[in-house]
N, C-alpha and C positions, 0 to 999 in steps of 0.2 A: 724156686725155678719154675718158670712158665714153659709149658710144652704143648706143641700141637703135632698130632699124628697126621701125616699126609698120606693118603691112599692114592695111588696112581699106577699107570701101566709100566710094565717092564719092556714096553716097546714105545716108539715115538709117535705112532699114528701117521696119518696121511698128510697132515698139514703142519707147517712150521708154527702156526699159531699155538698149537698145543705145547710145544717146547718153550716158546717165548713166554707164554702165560705161566707155565710152571716155574720158569726162572724168575719171573716178576713176583710170584707168590713167595718164593724162597727169599728174594731180596727184601721183601716187606717183612717177613718173619725175622730175619737177621737184624734189620734196622730196629726192630722193637725188642731185641734181645730175647727172642723166643727160641727155645731149643726145638730143632726139627727132629721128629721121630718118624721113622719110615721102615719099609720092609727089608732094608739091609742089602739090597742088590746093587749091582754096578752097571746095569743095562737100562736102556730106554729112559723114560722120564724119571724113574727111580734113581738111576745113577746120576742123571743130570742135576736133579735137585740137591743131592748129597754133595756132589762136586762143587756146585755153585755156593752152597752154604759154607763149605770148608774154605773155598777161595776167599770168601768175605770175612773169615774169622769166626763163623758161627759154630755152635755146638750141634753135633749130629749123632743121634742114637739110632742104630739099626737093629732090627730083629729078623733073623732068618732061620728057617728050618733046615735041618741037615740035608734033606732031599734037594733043596734048591741051591745049596752052596755051590755046587759045580755048574748047575744049569744057569744060574743068575750071576755067577762069579761074585761071591760075597765081597763087598767093599771092605778093603783092609785098612783104609786110612781114617776111619771114623773116630769120633770121640769115644764112643762105646759101641761094641757089637755084641749082641746077645744071640747066642746060638741055642735054638730050641729043637725039640724032637720032631714036631709036626706042625701042620698048618693051624690046628686048633690052638696049640700053645702059642703060636705066633700071634694070632688074633687076640688072645687073652692078654699077652704081654703088651701089645700095641695099645690096647684099651687101658690097661693098668697104668702105663706111662703117660697117658694123655690127659691134658686139661680140656682139650677140645680137638675137633677133627676138621680137616679139609679134604674134600674128595675132588681130585682132578680127573680128567678123562682117563679111562682105562677099560679093561675088559671084564671078564666074568669074576676074576678075583677081586677087583676093585668094587664091583657091584655087591659081591658077597660081604666085603668088609663094611661098606656103607649100610647094607641091610642089618648087619649085626649091631652096629651102633644105634641105629634108629630103633631096633627092637629092644635094646638095653635101656634106652631112654623111655620107651613105651611102657615097659614093665616096672619102671621105677628103680632099676638097679643102679642107674646113674642119671645125672642131669647135666650133660655136657653139650655145648654147642656143636652142631654139625653144619658145615658149609659145603655147598656144591659150587664149584667153579664151572660156570656154564659157557666155556669157550666155544665159539662157533655154534652156539645153541646145542651143544653136544647132549645135554641132559633134558632137552625139551620133551621128548617122548616119555622119559621116566617121570618127570614132574606131572605131565598130563595123566599118566597112569596113577600116580599117587593121589592126585586130586579126584580121580575117578573112584579109587578105592575108598576115599573119604565120603564122597557123595553116595556111594552104594552102601555105606554103613560098616565097612570093614576096617577103617582107620580113623581114629578120633581126630577131629579138626585141630585140636591143640598140638598134636604131634607135628602136623604140617606147619603150624605157626612157629614151632621150635626150629624148623629147618631154615637155614639162611642160603638163599640162592642169589648169585650175582655173576655177571660176566666180566667184571673188572677185578683183577687180582688184589689191588691195594684196597679197594672198597670192601671186598669180601673180608679181608683181614681186619679192617677197621670195624666192620659190623660184628665180627666174632669177638673182638676186644670189648665192644660195648655190652655184649652179653656177659662178659666177665670171665676171666681165666683165673681161678683161685690158685694160690701157691700150694704146691704139694707139701705134705708134711715131711 
């Protein structure tokens, strides 16, 4: 089974492009028979990608902490829903289940999840592709910051080379596939 964990907002954002691109990413994953793993909520972009994958007959695995079950209205129609005790367990499970990661626009939680995966690749705990969907140039300032941290000697250049950045959903999925998604044991 090939899986991609998608990190994204529990809100929709200010522009329809965020939702449209999130749905296009989902469609691209389902077409390639890739299981969608995500935060388990039923709101915002999170709920939209889960609903779209299910509509298309895709497999969807959610991971949600107890504290967010009521806040985010845990999605009850998923292929699998893992309930965990806290946010740290959620991140660990989302990492464990993934062959790769796609980061859609989102808030501080999305940024935290992105940073965690980059850090795990950096220390050699894993070697999994991480892709940023740069809808509406959403991640421009983050990418500029990451390049700055590398130039200033705080981030090795090879870690930035490992990051896949694209503004086109289908192209981003193709580029992640080229990096290779190994089958899980």
